[in-house]
N, CA, C and O atoms as CSV, one atom per row, in Angstrom:
chain,resi,resn,atom,element,x,y,z
A,1,MET,N,N,-14.911,-9.094,9.582
A,1,MET,CA,C,-14.641,-8.260,8.459
A,1,MET,C,C,-13.319,-8.730,7.858
A,1,MET,O,O,-12.401,-9.048,8.614
A,2,SER,N,N,-13.187,-8.785,6.603
A,2,SER,CA,C,-11.933,-9.190,5.921
A,2,SER,C,C,-10.935,-8.083,5.949
A,2,SER,O,O,-11.261,-6.897,5.909
A,3,ASP,N,N,-9.696,-8.518,6.018
A,3,ASP,CA,C,-8.553,-7.597,5.889
A,3,ASP,C,C,-8.226,-7.478,4.443
A,3,ASP,O,O,-7.982,-8.482,3.774
A,4,PHE,N,N,-8.214,-6.244,3.929
A,4,PHE,CA,C,-7.937,-6.092,2.472
A,4,PHE,C,C,-6.519,-5.670,2.288
A,4,PHE,O,O,-5.977,-4.895,3.076
A,5,VAL,N,N,-5.882,-6.207,1.187
A,5,VAL,CA,C,-4.531,-5.947,0.909
A,5,VAL,C,C,-4.449,-5.687,-0.617
A,5,VAL,O,O,-5.377,-5.964,-1.377
A,6,ASP,N,N,-3.285,-5.139,-1.013
A,6,ASP,CA,C,-2.925,-4.922,-2.449
A,6,ASP,C,C,-1.924,-6.034,-2.812
A,6,ASP,O,O,-1.214,-6.574,-1.963
A,7,VAL,N,N,-1.904,-6.353,-4.152
A,7,VAL,CA,C,-0.926,-7.291,-4.648
A,7,VAL,C,C,-0.104,-6.570,-5.702
A,7,VAL,O,O,-0.675,-6.027,-6.648
A,8,ALA,N,N,1.227,-6.547,-5.570
A,8,ALA,CA,C,2.083,-5.984,-6.537
A,8,ALA,C,C,2.532,-7.113,-7.512
A,8,ALA,O,O,2.981,-8.185,-7.105
A,9,ILE,N,N,2.388,-6.812,-8.766
A,9,ILE,CA,C,2.705,-7.790,-9.815
A,9,ILE,C,C,3.650,-7.123,-10.821
A,9,ILE,O,O,3.674,-5.899,-10.951
A,10,PRO,N,N,4.444,-7.969,-11.543
A,10,PRO,CA,C,5.166,-7.414,-12.674
A,10,PRO,C,C,4.226,-7.152,-13.793
A,10,PRO,O,O,3.174,-7.781,-13.902
A,11,THR,N,N,4.607,-6.203,-14.646
A,11,THR,CA,C,3.796,-5.755,-15.799
A,11,THR,C,C,3.419,-6.945,-16.662
A,11,THR,O,O,2.270,-7.056,-17.091
A,12,ASN,N,N,4.333,-7.806,-16.916
A,12,ASN,CA,C,4.102,-8.916,-17.861
A,12,ASN,C,C,3.192,-10.005,-17.221
A,12,ASN,O,O,2.876,-10.981,-17.902
A,13,ALA,N,N,2.780,-9.882,-15.999
A,13,ALA,CA,C,1.811,-10.802,-15.368
A,13,ALA,C,C,0.385,-10.300,-15.447
A,13,ALA,O,O,-0.539,-10.897,-14.895
A,14,ARG,N,N,0.234,-9.225,-16.126
A,14,ARG,CA,C,-1.153,-8.610,-16.172
A,14,ARG,C,C,-2.168,-9.563,-16.844
A,14,ARG,O,O,-3.273,-9.735,-16.329
A,15,ALA,N,N,-1.795,-10.203,-18.023
A,15,ALA,CA,C,-2.698,-11.020,-18.680
A,15,ALA,C,C,-3.024,-12.302,-17.839
A,15,ALA,O,O,-4.152,-12.793,-17.873
A,16,ALA,N,N,-2.027,-12.825,-17.093
A,16,ALA,CA,C,-2.271,-13.974,-16.278
A,16,ALA,C,C,-3.255,-13.614,-15.064
A,16,ALA,O,O,-4.120,-14.405,-14.687
A,17,ALA,N,N,-3.065,-12.426,-14.517
A,17,ALA,CA,C,-3.919,-11.963,-13.410
A,17,ALA,C,C,-5.306,-11.775,-13.950
A,17,ALA,O,O,-6.267,-12.215,-13.319
A,18,GLU,N,N,-5.457,-11.135,-15.099
A,18,GLU,CA,C,-6.803,-10.929,-15.612
A,18,GLU,C,C,-7.471,-12.194,-16.055
A,18,GLU,O,O,-8.699,-12.268,-16.013
A,19,SER,N,N,-6.711,-13.235,-16.496
A,19,SER,CA,C,-7.310,-14.493,-16.797
A,19,SER,C,C,-7.844,-15.211,-15.538
A,19,SER,O,O,-8.667,-16.120,-15.646
A,20,MET,N,N,-7.382,-14.808,-14.372
A,20,MET,CA,C,-7.912,-15.356,-13.108
A,20,MET,C,C,-9.067,-14.562,-12.598
A,20,MET,O,O,-9.583,-14.872,-11.524
A,21,GLY,N,N,-9.513,-13.534,-13.319
A,21,GLY,CA,C,-10.666,-12.756,-12.949
A,21,GLY,C,C,-10.284,-11.535,-12.083
A,21,GLY,O,O,-11.174,-10.886,-11.534
A,22,LEU,N,N,-8.997,-11.212,-11.950
A,22,LEU,CA,C,-8.591,-10.098,-11.111
A,22,LEU,C,C,-8.621,-8.777,-11.959
A,22,LEU,O,O,-8.353,-8.798,-13.161
A,23,THR,N,N,-8.945,-7.663,-11.311
A,23,THR,CA,C,-8.887,-6.326,-12.003
A,23,THR,C,C,-7.516,-5.765,-11.727
A,23,THR,O,O,-7.133,-5.587,-10.571
A,24,VAL,N,N,-6.803,-5.495,-12.738
A,24,VAL,CA,C,-5.467,-4.970,-12.674
A,24,VAL,C,C,-5.407,-3.507,-12.995
A,24,VAL,O,O,-5.965,-3.064,-13.999
A,25,GLN,N,N,-4.745,-2.758,-12.168
A,25,GLN,CA,C,-4.442,-1.290,-12.381
A,25,GLN,C,C,-3.022,-1.080,-12.685
A,25,GLN,O,O,-2.150,-1.621,-12.005
A,26,ARG,N,N,-2.747,-0.287,-13.716
A,26,ARG,CA,C,-1.347,-0.037,-14.134
A,26,ARG,C,C,-1.106,1.488,-14.158
A,26,ARG,O,O,-1.959,2.258,-14.599
A,27,SER,N,N,0.045,1.887,-13.685
A,27,SER,CA,C,0.420,3.256,-13.736
A,27,SER,C,C,1.921,3.348,-14.006
A,27,SER,O,O,2.704,2.544,-13.500
A,28,MET,N,N,2.304,4.321,-14.796
A,28,MET,CA,C,3.709,4.520,-15.023
A,28,MET,C,C,4.480,4.834,-13.767
A,28,MET,O,O,5.646,4.465,-13.627
A,29,ARG,N,N,3.848,5.491,-12.890
A,29,ARG,CA,C,4.527,5.916,-11.643
A,29,ARG,C,C,4.560,4.839,-10.582
A,29,ARG,O,O,5.617,4.598,-10.000
A,30,SER,N,N,3.459,4.188,-10.307
A,30,SER,CA,C,3.381,3.257,-9.165
A,30,SER,C,C,3.542,1.789,-9.561
A,30,SER,O,O,3.795,0.957,-8.690
A,31,GLY,N,N,3.406,1.443,-10.842
A,31,GLY,CA,C,3.556,0.075,-11.242
A,31,GLY,C,C,2.220,-0.647,-11.514
A,31,GLY,O,O,1.206,-0.008,-11.797
A,32,THR,N,N,2.239,-1.963,-11.423
A,32,THR,CA,C,1.070,-2.685,-11.700
A,32,THR,C,C,0.572,-3.373,-10.447
A,32,THR,O,O,1.335,-4.056,-9.763
A,33,TRP,N,N,-0.734,-3.193,-10.133
A,33,TRP,CA,C,-1.317,-3.601,-8.810
A,33,TRP,C,C,-2.652,-4.274,-9.065
A,33,TRP,O,O,-3.363,-3.956,-10.018
A,34,VAL,N,N,-2.983,-5.244,-8.157
A,34,VAL,CA,C,-4.323,-5.660,-7.984
A,34,VAL,C,C,-4.762,-5.079,-6.643
A,34,VAL,O,O,-4.111,-5.342,-5.632
A,35,ARG,N,N,-5.832,-4.306,-6.597
A,35,ARG,CA,C,-6.260,-3.545,-5.436
A,35,ARG,C,C,-7.290,-4.241,-4.578
A,35,ARG,O,O,-8.157,-4.958,-5.077
A,36,ARG,N,N,-7.186,-4.021,-3.288
A,36,ARG,CA,C,-8.171,-4.355,-2.236
A,36,ARG,C,C,-8.775,-5.686,-2.400
A,36,ARG,O,O,-9.982,-5.809,-2.604
A,37,LEU,N,N,-7.954,-6.706,-2.316
A,37,LEU,CA,C,-8.381,-8.041,-2.253
A,37,LEU,C,C,-8.479,-8.523,-0.799
A,37,LEU,O,O,-7.656,-8.119,0.022
A,38,PRO,N,N,-9.446,-9.361,-0.456
A,38,PRO,CA,C,-9.351,-9.963,0.866
A,38,PRO,C,C,-8.062,-10.790,0.956
A,38,PRO,O,O,-7.619,-11.410,-0.011
A,39,ARG,N,N,-7.476,-10.770,2.179
A,39,ARG,CA,C,-6.130,-11.392,2.318
A,39,ARG,C,C,-6.124,-12.878,1.842
A,39,ARG,O,O,-5.190,-13.299,1.159
A,40,ASP,N,N,-7.132,-13.637,2.194
A,40,ASP,CA,C,-7.117,-15.045,1.783
A,40,ASP,C,C,-7.113,-15.221,0.232
A,40,ASP,O,O,-6.424,-16.089,-0.305
A,41,GLU,N,N,-7.894,-14.379,-0.451
A,41,GLU,CA,C,-7.890,-14.459,-1.931
A,41,GLU,C,C,-6.566,-13.967,-2.480
A,41,GLU,O,O,-6.076,-14.508,-3.471
A,42,ALA,N,N,-5.975,-12.956,-1.863
A,42,ALA,CA,C,-4.695,-12.436,-2.324
A,42,ALA,C,C,-3.594,-13.524,-2.211
A,42,ALA,O,O,-2.737,-13.659,-3.085
A,43,GLU,N,N,-3.652,-14.282,-1.115
A,43,GLU,CA,C,-2.650,-15.367,-0.924
A,43,GLU,C,C,-2.800,-16.383,-1.959
A,43,GLU,O,O,-1.790,-16.890,-2.448
A,44,ILE,N,N,-4.023,-16.744,-2.357
A,44,ILE,CA,C,-4.245,-17.723,-3.403
A,44,ILE,C,C,-3.797,-17.168,-4.788
A,44,ILE,O,O,-3.209,-17.892,-5.592
A,45,ALA,N,N,-4.083,-15.900,-5.038
A,45,ALA,CA,C,-3.688,-15.241,-6.266
A,45,ALA,C,C,-2.176,-15.276,-6.449
A,45,ALA,O,O,-1.657,-15.614,-7.513
A,46,VAL,N,N,-1.476,-14.904,-5.346
A,46,VAL,CA,C,0.000,-14.865,-5.371
A,46,VAL,C,C,0.552,-16.282,-5.671
A,46,VAL,O,O,1.505,-16.409,-6.439
A,47,GLU,N,N,0.002,-17.285,-5.113
A,47,GLU,CA,C,0.524,-18.660,-5.305
A,47,GLU,C,C,0.270,-19.093,-6.709
A,47,GLU,O,O,1.107,-19.759,-7.318
A,48,CYS,N,N,-0.944,-18.706,-7.274
A,48,CYS,CA,C,-1.253,-19.024,-8.674
A,48,CYS,C,C,-0.292,-18.318,-9.569
A,48,CYS,O,O,0.277,-18.954,-10.456
A,49,LEU,N,N,-0.074,-17.046,-9.394
A,49,LEU,CA,C,0.884,-16.293,-10.212
A,49,LEU,C,C,2.256,-16.885,-10.115
A,49,LEU,O,O,2.934,-16.944,-11.140
A,50,ARG,N,N,2.721,-17.323,-8.996
A,50,ARG,CA,C,3.989,-17.946,-8.791
A,50,ARG,C,C,4.073,-19.199,-9.596
A,50,ARG,O,O,5.108,-19.481,-10.200
A,51,ASP,N,N,2.982,-19.979,-9.621
A,51,ASP,CA,C,2.887,-21.146,-10.353
A,51,ASP,C,C,3.073,-20.941,-11.883
A,51,ASP,O,O,3.578,-21.799,-12.607
A,52,PHE,N,N,2.626,-19.739,-12.314
A,52,PHE,CA,C,2.794,-19.285,-13.728
A,52,PHE,C,C,4.137,-18.743,-14.035
A,52,PHE,O,O,4.447,-18.412,-15.179
A,53,GLY,N,N,5.024,-18.641,-12.914
A,53,GLY,CA,C,6.347,-18.126,-13.092
A,53,GLY,C,C,6.548,-16.633,-12.852
A,53,GLY,O,O,7.582,-16.077,-13.223
A,54,PHE,N,N,5.539,-15.968,-12.218
A,54,PHE,CA,C,5.590,-14.513,-11.964
A,54,PHE,C,C,5.854,-14.282,-10.476
A,54,PHE,O,O,5.326,-14.985,-9.615
A,55,ALA,N,N,6.656,-13.314,-10.211
A,55,ALA,CA,C,6.963,-12.932,-8.842
A,55,ALA,C,C,5.871,-11.860,-8.433
A,55,ALA,O,O,5.829,-10.748,-8.958
A,56,ALA,N,N,5.041,-12.261,-7.509
A,56,ALA,CA,C,4.042,-11.335,-6.973
A,56,ALA,C,C,4.222,-11.311,-5.437
A,56,ALA,O,O,4.741,-12.233,-4.808
A,57,ARG,N,N,3.755,-10.194,-4.905
A,57,ARG,CA,C,3.847,-10.073,-3.452
A,57,ARG,C,C,2.626,-9.297,-2.911
A,57,ARG,O,O,2.050,-8.436,-3.575
A,58,ILE,N,N,2.270,-9.659,-1.664
A,58,ILE,CA,C,1.222,-8.944,-1.000
A,58,ILE,C,C,1.733,-7.742,-0.315
A,58,ILE,O,O,2.774,-7.828,0.337
A,59,VAL,N,N,1.085,-6.618,-0.406
A,59,VAL,CA,C,1.428,-5.374,0.270
A,59,VAL,C,C,0.288,-4.985,1.198
A,59,VAL,O,O,-0.814,-4.664,0.751
A,60,ASP,N,N,0.567,-5.017,2.485
A,60,ASP,CA,C,-0.421,-4.711,3.492
A,60,ASP,C,C,-0.758,-3.188,3.417
A,60,ASP,O,O,0.131,-2.354,3.590
A,61,ASN,N,N,-1.975,-2.853,3.172
A,61,ASN,CA,C,-2.362,-1.501,3.008
A,61,ASN,C,C,-2.876,-0.946,4.379
A,61,ASN,O,O,-3.987,-0.422,4.467
A,62,ALA,N,N,-2.036,-1.079,5.435
A,62,ALA,CA,C,-2.481,-0.696,6.765
A,62,ALA,C,C,-2.655,0.802,6.893
A,62,ALA,O,O,-3.402,1.258,7.759
A,63,ALA,N,N,-1.986,1.584,6.054
A,63,ALA,CA,C,-2.190,3.043,6.155
A,63,ALA,C,C,-3.597,3.491,5.785
A,63,ALA,O,O,-4.071,4.535,6.233
A,64,GLY,N,N,-4.264,2.674,4.951
A,64,GLY,CA,C,-5.581,2.966,4.545
A,64,GLY,C,C,-5.730,4.110,3.587
A,64,GLY,O,O,-6.832,4.627,3.403
A,65,THR,N,N,-4.630,4.523,2.965
A,65,THR,CA,C,-4.648,5.658,2.064
A,65,THR,C,C,-5.160,5.315,0.693
A,65,THR,O,O,-5.586,6.212,-0.034
A,66,GLY,N,N,-5.138,4.000,0.286
A,66,GLY,CA,C,-5.635,3.586,-0.919
A,66,GLY,C,C,-4.575,3.814,-2.002
A,66,GLY,O,O,-4.882,3.606,-3.176
A,67,GLN,N,N,-3.419,4.205,-1.696
A,67,GLN,CA,C,-2.349,4.463,-2.674
A,67,GLN,C,C,-1.259,3.389,-2.422
A,67,GLN,O,O,-1.081,2.921,-1.298
A,68,PRO,N,N,-0.564,3.028,-3.463
A,68,PRO,CA,C,0.590,2.077,-3.312
A,68,PRO,C,C,1.755,2.843,-2.782
A,68,PRO,O,O,1.886,4.056,-2.953
A,69,PRO,N,N,2.639,2.049,-2.100
A,69,PRO,CA,C,3.890,2.725,-1.643
A,69,PRO,C,C,4.646,3.347,-2.764
A,69,PRO,O,O,4.747,2.748,-3.835
A,70,GLU,N,N,5.174,4.499,-2.579
A,70,GLU,CA,C,5.907,5.182,-3.594
A,70,GLU,C,C,7.317,4.567,-3.683
A,70,GLU,O,O,7.851,3.999,-2.730
A,71,ALA,N,N,7.899,4.724,-4.935
A,71,ALA,CA,C,9.246,4.226,-5.103
A,71,ALA,C,C,10.234,5.086,-4.328
A,71,ALA,O,O,10.013,6.274,-4.093
A,72,ASP,N,N,11.327,4.444,-3.941
A,72,ASP,CA,C,12.292,5.148,-3.202
A,72,ASP,C,C,13.086,6.234,-4.066
A,72,ASP,O,O,13.584,7.243,-3.566
A,73,ASN,N,N,13.141,5.917,-5.371
A,73,ASN,CA,C,13.805,6.812,-6.266
A,73,ASN,C,C,12.841,7.360,-7.364
A,73,ASN,O,O,12.795,6.817,-8.467
A,74,PRO,N,N,12.092,8.412,-7.059
A,74,PRO,CA,C,11.186,8.828,-8.105
A,74,PRO,C,C,11.871,9.352,-9.352
A,74,PRO,O,O,12.945,9.951,-9.296
A,75,ARG,N,N,11.230,9.114,-10.459
A,75,ARG,CA,C,11.879,9.461,-11.754
A,75,ARG,C,C,11.852,10.984,-11.920
A,75,ARG,O,O,10.890,11.654,-11.545
A,76,ALA,N,N,12.910,11.490,-12.476
A,76,ALA,CA,C,12.970,12.932,-12.802
A,76,ALA,C,C,12.117,13.228,-14.028
A,76,ALA,O,O,12.024,12.395,-14.929
A,77,ALA,N,N,11.480,14.428,-14.078
A,77,ALA,CA,C,10.617,14.691,-15.204
A,77,ALA,C,C,11.402,15.093,-16.385
A,77,ALA,O,O,10.833,15.358,-17.444
């Protein structure tokens, strides 16, 4: 069984990620993410995004909550 991970990407990388066939989710609170990719596909996606000049990183979703890690400094309402 594949190990699924999330990929955190900058907002301006959304079009590049979508052009590679990835489904991008964006939230004002949690940022821009590609969810539940098999680890090997996520590694390829991160390298491709880096080739395009975007900083992307793999976030291991070991907690299994399906939610991205929250920011250390939540915004005040």
